[in-house]
Each structure stands twice: as C-alpha cells, then as structure tokens.
C-alpha positions as CSV (number, residue, x, y, z in Angstrom):
1,X,15.5,14.8,27.9
2,X,13.1,17.6,28.8
3,X,9.4,16.9,28.2
4,X,7.8,18.5,25.2
5,X,5.5,21.5,26.1
6,X,2.6,22.0,23.8
7,X,1.0,25.4,23.7
8,X,-2.8,25.2,23.4
9,X,-3.9,26.7,20.1
10,X,-6.4,29.6,20.5
11,X,-9.9,28.8,19.2
12,X,-10.4,30.1,15.6
13,X,-13.5,31.0,13.8
14,X,-12.4,29.4,10.5
15,X,-10.1,26.6,9.7
16,X,-8.7,26.3,6.2
17,X,-7.3,22.8,5.6
18,X,-4.5,23.0,3.0
19,X,-2.2,25.8,2.0
20,X,-2.4,25.3,-1.8
21,X,-3.6,28.0,-4.1
22,X,-7.2,27.6,-3.1
23,X,-6.5,27.7,0.6
24,X,-4.3,30.7,0.4
25,X,-6.8,32.6,-1.8
26,X,-9.6,31.7,0.7
27,X,-7.5,33.1,3.6
28,X,-6.6,36.3,1.7
29,X,-10.3,36.8,0.7
30,X,-11.3,36.5,4.4
31,X,-8.7,39.1,5.4
32,X,-9.8,41.4,2.5
33,X,-13.4,41.2,3.9
34,X,-12.4,42.0,7.5
35,X,-12.1,38.5,8.9
36,X,-8.6,37.7,10.3
37,X,-9.5,35.1,12.9
38,X,-8.7,32.0,10.9
39,X,-6.0,29.3,10.8
40,X,-4.5,27.6,7.7
41,X,-3.3,24.1,8.3
42,X,-0.8,22.5,6.0
43,X,0.6,18.9,6.2
44,X,3.7,19.5,4.0
45,X,6.8,21.5,4.7
46,X,6.0,24.2,2.1
47,X,3.0,26.2,0.9
48,X,1.6,26.2,-2.6
49,X,0.2,22.7,-3.0
50,X,0.7,21.5,-6.6
51,X,2.6,24.7,-7.4
52,X,6.2,24.2,-6.3
53,X,9.5,25.6,-7.5
54,X,12.7,23.6,-7.5
55,X,16.3,24.4,-8.2
56,X,17.5,22.2,-11.0
57,X,21.2,22.4,-12.0
58,X,21.2,26.1,-10.9
59,X,17.9,27.0,-12.7
60,X,14.5,27.5,-11.0
61,X,11.9,25.2,-12.6
62,X,8.2,24.7,-11.8
63,X,7.3,21.2,-10.8
64,X,3.6,21.7,-10.9
65,X,1.3,24.2,-12.6
66,X,3.4,25.7,-15.4
67,X,1.0,27.2,-17.9
68,X,-1.7,29.9,-17.7
69,X,-4.2,28.3,-20.0
70,X,-6.7,30.7,-21.8
71,X,-4.7,33.6,-20.4
72,X,-6.8,36.3,-22.2
73,X,-10.1,35.2,-20.5
74,X,-11.5,37.2,-17.6
75,X,-11.2,34.4,-15.1
76,X,-7.4,34.2,-15.9
77,X,-6.9,37.8,-14.9
78,X,-5.7,37.2,-11.3
79,X,-2.9,34.8,-12.5
80,X,-1.9,37.1,-15.4
81,X,-1.8,40.2,-13.2
82,X,0.3,38.4,-10.6
83,X,2.7,37.2,-13.4
84,X,3.2,40.8,-14.5
85,X,3.5,42.3,-10.9
86,X,6.2,39.8,-10.0
87,X,7.9,40.0,-13.4
88,X,7.7,36.2,-13.9
89,X,9.3,35.0,-17.0
90,X,7.1,33.5,-19.6
91,X,6.2,33.3,-23.3
92,X,3.2,32.5,-25.4
93,X,3.1,28.8,-26.2
94,X,3.8,27.9,-29.9
95,X,2.2,24.5,-30.1
96,X,2.5,24.5,-33.9
97,X,6.3,24.8,-33.8
98,X,7.0,21.1,-33.6
99,X,8.6,18.1,-35.4
100,X,7.6,14.5,-35.2
101,X,10.3,11.9,-35.4
102,X,10.0,8.1,-35.4
103,X,12.2,5.4,-33.8
104,X,14.6,5.6,-36.7
105,X,15.0,9.4,-36.4
106,X,13.0,10.1,-39.6
107,X,10.9,13.3,-39.8
108,X,7.3,12.2,-40.2
109,X,5.6,15.5,-39.4
110,X,2.3,15.8,-41.1
111,X,1.1,19.5,-40.9
112,X,-2.1,18.8,-42.9
113,X,-3.3,16.3,-40.3
114,X,-2.3,18.7,-37.6
115,X,-4.4,21.6,-39.1
116,X,-7.3,19.2,-39.5
117,X,-7.0,18.2,-35.8
118,X,-6.9,21.8,-34.8
119,X,-10.1,22.5,-36.7
120,X,-11.8,19.6,-34.9
121,X,-10.5,20.9,-31.6
122,X,-11.8,24.4,-32.3
123,X,-15.3,23.1,-33.2
124,X,-15.3,21.0,-30.1
125,X,-14.4,24.0,-27.9
126,X,-17.2,25.9,-29.5
127,X,-19.7,23.2,-28.6
128,X,-18.4,23.2,-25.1
129,X,-19.2,27.0,-24.9
130,X,-22.8,26.3,-25.8
131,X,-23.3,24.0,-22.8
132,X,-25.7,25.2,-20.2
133,X,-23.7,26.6,-17.3
134,X,-25.5,24.7,-14.5
135,X,-23.3,25.6,-11.5
136,X,-23.9,27.3,-8.1
137,X,-21.5,28.7,-5.5
138,X,-20.3,26.0,-3.7
139,X,-13.1,24.9,3.6
140,X,-11.2,21.6,3.0
141,X,-9.0,22.3,-0.1
142,X,-7.6,18.7,-0.5
143,X,-7.3,17.2,-3.9
144,X,-10.0,14.8,-4.9
145,X,-7.2,12.1,-4.9
146,X,-6.7,12.7,-1.2
147,X,-10.5,13.0,-0.5
148,X,-11.0,9.6,-2.1
149,X,-8.2,8.0,-0.1
150,X,-7.9,7.0,3.5
151,X,-5.5,9.9,4.2
152,X,-8.4,11.9,5.6
153,X,-11.1,10.6,8.0
154,X,-14.3,12.5,8.3
155,X,-16.5,12.1,11.4
156,X,-19.3,11.5,10.7
157,X,-18.3,9.9,7.3
158,X,-19.2,11.7,4.1
159,X,-22.6,10.8,2.7
160,X,-22.7,8.4,-0.2
161,X,-23.7,11.1,-2.7
162,X,-20.6,13.2,-1.8
163,X,-18.2,10.2,-2.0
164,X,-19.7,9.2,-5.4
165,X,-19.1,12.8,-6.7
166,X,-15.5,12.7,-5.5
167,X,-14.8,9.3,-7.2
168,X,-16.2,10.8,-10.5
169,X,-13.4,13.4,-10.4
170,X,-10.2,11.5,-10.0
171,X,-6.7,12.9,-10.3
172,X,-4.8,12.4,-13.5
173,X,-1.0,11.9,-13.6
174,X,1.2,14.4,-15.5
175,X,4.9,13.8,-14.9
176,X,7.3,16.6,-15.8
177,X,10.8,15.3,-16.3
178,X,13.6,17.8,-16.4
179,X,16.8,16.5,-17.9
180,X,20.1,18.4,-18.7
181,X,22.9,17.6,-21.1
182,X,26.4,19.0,-21.6
183,X,25.2,20.6,-24.9
184,X,22.1,20.8,-27.1
185,X,21.8,18.2,-29.9
186,X,18.1,18.3,-30.7
187,X,16.0,20.1,-33.3
188,X,15.5,23.8,-33.2
189,X,11.8,23.4,-32.5
190,X,9.6,24.2,-29.5
191,X,8.5,20.6,-29.3
192,X,10.0,17.3,-30.5
193,X,7.4,14.6,-30.6
194,X,8.5,11.0,-30.5
195,X,6.3,8.4,-32.4
196,X,7.5,5.2,-30.9
197,X,6.0,1.7,-30.8
198,X,4.9,1.9,-27.2
199,X,2.0,4.3,-26.5
200,X,2.9,7.1,-24.1
201,X,6.6,6.2,-23.8
202,X,8.3,9.6,-23.6
203,X,6.2,11.2,-26.4
204,X,6.8,14.9,-25.8
205,X,10.1,16.7,-25.5
206,X,10.0,20.5,-25.0
207,X,13.1,22.6,-25.8
208,X,13.5,24.8,-22.8
209,X,15.9,27.2,-24.6
210,X,13.2,28.2,-27.1
211,X,11.9,31.8,-26.9
212,X,14.6,32.6,-24.3
213,X,12.8,30.6,-21.5
214,X,16.2,29.5,-20.3
215,X,19.6,30.9,-21.3
216,X,21.3,29.7,-24.5
217,X,23.6,26.8,-23.5
218,X,21.4,25.6,-20.6
219,X,20.8,22.5,-22.7
220,X,17.7,21.3,-20.9
221,X,14.6,19.3,-22.1
222,X,11.2,19.0,-20.4
223,X,9.7,15.6,-21.1
224,X,6.0,15.1,-20.5
225,X,4.6,11.7,-19.6
226,X,1.0,11.0,-18.5
227,X,-1.2,8.4,-16.8
228,X,0.0,4.8,-16.6
229,X,3.5,5.6,-17.9
230,X,3.7,8.6,-15.5
231,X,2.7,6.3,-12.6
232,X,5.3,3.8,-13.6
233,X,8.1,6.4,-13.9
234,X,7.3,8.1,-10.6
235,X,7.8,4.8,-8.9
236,X,11.2,4.1,-10.4
237,X,14.6,5.7,-9.7
238,X,16.0,8.7,-11.5
239,X,18.8,6.5,-12.9
240,X,16.3,4.0,-14.4
241,X,14.4,6.8,-16.0
242,X,17.5,8.5,-17.3
243,X,18.6,5.2,-19.0
244,X,15.2,4.9,-20.7
245,X,15.3,8.5,-22.0
246,X,18.8,8.2,-23.3
247,X,17.9,5.0,-25.1
248,X,14.9,6.8,-26.7
249,X,16.9,9.8,-27.8
250,X,19.7,7.7,-29.3
251,X,17.1,6.0,-31.5
252,X,16.2,9.5,-32.9
253,X,19.6,11.3,-32.8
254,X,22.2,8.5,-33.0
255,X,24.5,6.8,-30.6
256,X,26.9,9.7,-30.2
257,X,24.7,11.9,-28.1
258,X,26.2,12.7,-24.6
259,X,25.1,11.3,-21.3
260,X,22.8,13.6,-19.2
261,X,24.4,15.6,-16.4
262,X,21.3,15.8,-14.3
263,X,17.7,14.7,-14.1
264,X,14.7,15.4,-11.8
265,X,11.0,15.0,-11.7
266,X,8.3,15.3,-9.0
267,X,6.3,12.3,-7.8
268,X,2.8,13.8,-7.5
269,X,1.1,10.4,-7.8
270,X,3.0,8.9,-4.8
271,X,2.9,12.0,-2.6
272,X,0.2,11.2,0.0
273,X,-0.8,14.9,0.2
274,X,-1.6,15.1,-3.5
275,X,-2.0,11.6,-5.1
276,X,-2.0,13.0,-8.6
277,X,-1.5,16.1,-10.7
278,X,-4.9,17.6,-11.6
279,X,-8.5,16.5,-11.7
280,X,-10.1,15.0,-14.8
281,X,-13.7,13.8,-14.8
282,X,-14.8,10.3,-15.8
283,X,-17.0,9.8,-18.8
284,X,-20.6,10.4,-17.8
285,X,-20.1,13.0,-15.1
286,X,-23.0,15.5,-14.9
287,X,-23.6,19.1,-13.7
288,X,-25.3,17.6,-10.7
289,X,-22.1,15.7,-9.8
290,X,-20.3,19.0,-9.8
291,X,-22.9,20.6,-7.5
292,X,-22.6,17.6,-5.2
293,X,-18.9,17.8,-5.1
294,X,-18.9,21.5,-4.2
295,X,-21.9,21.4,-1.8
296,X,-21.1,22.1,1.9
297,X,-22.0,19.7,4.7
298,X,-23.2,21.7,7.7
299,X,-20.1,23.7,8.8
300,X,-17.8,21.8,6.4
301,X,-17.1,23.7,3.2
302,X,-15.1,22.7,0.1
303,X,-12.8,24.4,-2.3
304,X,-10.2,23.4,-4.9
305,X,-9.5,23.2,-8.6
306,X,-11.8,20.2,-9.1
307,X,-14.9,22.0,-7.8
308,X,-15.4,24.5,-10.6
309,X,-17.6,23.4,-13.4
310,X,-15.8,25.5,-16.0
311,X,-12.2,25.5,-14.7
312,X,-11.6,22.1,-13.2
313,X,-8.0,21.0,-13.7
314,X,-6.7,24.6,-13.9
315,X,-5.3,27.1,-11.4
316,X,-8.3,29.3,-12.3
317,X,-10.6,26.7,-10.6
318,X,-8.5,26.7,-7.4
319,X,-8.5,30.5,-7.3
320,X,-12.2,31.0,-8.1
321,X,-13.4,28.4,-5.6
322,X,-11.1,29.7,-2.8
323,X,-12.2,33.2,-3.4
324,X,-15.9,32.2,-3.5
325,X,-15.7,30.3,-0.2
326,X,-13.7,33.2,1.4
327,X,-16.4,35.7,0.5
328,X,-19.2,33.4,1.6
329,X,-17.6,32.5,4.9
330,X,-16.7,36.1,5.7
331,X,-20.4,36.9,5.5
332,X,-21.3,33.9,7.6
333,X,-18.8,34.7,10.3
334,X,-20.0,38.3,10.6
335,X,-23.6,37.1,10.7
336,X,-22.9,34.7,13.5
337,X,-20.8,37.2,15.3
338,X,-18.0,34.7,15.7
339,X,-19.9,32.3,17.9
340,X,-19.3,29.2,15.8
341,X,-16.1,27.8,14.4
342,X,-16.4,26.8,10.8
343,X,-14.3,24.2,9.2
C-alpha cells in the first residue's frame, strides 16, 4: 500500500469552525466585505448543521429547522427572501386548526381554554418586548451542547465565566418523527393532539397533507416529541418507535388502522457534532450571561444561534451572529493587514 501524502494547508487569516448556518453566513459576509482568505472546517459529511434535508419515501423532508418563526419581522427578512428566491414550498402555520383526542379516541377539544391560553401568551410576549435590550455585538460556531462537552478541547481552557455562561444555555431536544401509511385515516385537521396518561408520549401529530404541503395521498404524519421522551426515542430503534406510535394511534382510531410503510427521524441528541436540537436557557439566566457567552477571547470569536439575546433558538440567531462576526472580523483583518490568523 502506498503511503498517504498530505498536502500542507496554506496559512489562512480566518478559520471558521463549523459549516452550519452561522458559519456559512460568516464566510459569505467576509467575502462580501472583500476578505476571501479564510477556511471553513466542518466535522460532518455535509454542510448546514442542524438544517438538513432527507429523502423520506420519495419526498424531501427537513430534519432540522422547519419553520420561519415571526416571519414578518425585519430580522427574519434574510430567511424569507431566500425562501422566495429558491421557490421553497411553505404555508402559514394554522395552529388553531386542531383537534384533541384522548386515549379512547373521544374529541375533548376545548376552544375556550385555547383562546384563554392564546390571550395569556400574547400578554407574555408583550411583556417580553418591554424588556431592556442589553446586548452588544459579540469564530467557533459549535452548538452550546458541543461547547459544554468534551468534544472540543480549548488550549488554554475556557475561563470559568465563559464555561458557566455556556452551561446556562443548554440544548433542548426536539425529535421530529416522519411516518408514512398506505392511506390516510386521521382527522382532517392541521394538528391532532393526543391527551394520553403519560406526559410527552407522542403528543403532537401534524397532518403533512394539509394546505398542500405534500401531495394528496402521500399519507404522512410528522410527530413531535421533546426533551426526556425525545432522548429516549432517539436511543431506540425505528422498529421500537413504530410499534409505540401504532399502539397510540390504535387507541385513538381503532384496531383496524394499517401498519406504517416507513418511518424515520434524526438523532440530534446523540449526534456528537450537535448534542441537541436548539438552545434553551435555564431559569435565572441574565443579560450578562448572554454577553459572556458571546464575548471573544483574544483571537477566538464565537457565533451561533444561542448567542443572540433576542433570537436564541432560532435560525435568525445563527444568521445574525454569523453576519455580525463576519463584518467585525473583516474590519479586523483589513486593519491588521493579514498579519495575524484569527480563529
């Protein structure tokens, strides 16, 4: 066997660690500002991070970020513009078009309670808008789950204040289960909510044929499971999960429903390059924690969805922080005339 020959990598002015949305946007921003001497390093065999397409039974489905939340806000414009430019199929979410069924299949939907909850949610969001916006511009783009693990070793080690800020922004688990049947047998609603005895046990079923998202007859459901149940499911086999789902659906729609023809879901919580789905702060996190999380350490800068005080957990946070760091580093590179490599 011939010996391997390694080509020495040319020295770069900027290293971007991670080719998720934040890393890609940081690189594009550098190029837009006249800096093209950079290298993006990615540990997986694809780019996009927690945005990943998958062919499921002949249909393209999104395993990660699936919704443009608050699409009409100014910070959402880059995602919305890209959706329109690429003619990406989508529809406005109809969260009020749902039915709740219990373990005996009975319709227990209570719209009055739902309207009351929506009123509380609206008032809460209004209070959030009143908060003082105490953030400042903060290029590893790793998730906080990876930063908190032993997947990455920093030399010298991160200071205590930085590690503490990372631990206050852990990654949640949001498991998206795609399941296909020979034909559709469920309610003609956007969402079927299951009120079972076990908390979090397959609670949300989305009808993927609604609003023409997928063709009529595709007969697919998207089931959302979170946190402990999501971690449990992501560690078990597809066959085990399929059995549990069919058992749940037969409680609601009877024993005569067909067996699924296919099932698939990502395993974000066990993927060592992600270790979760999206960031969600612990109770008691402060604006100072966000500043500590985003603050650079000498030539080490940080970006990612967890680092934006307003948009943590969303694609907007990844886009904004990647763009922010790209602009800041392009100025720094030009000022230093390329004499220093910046990580």
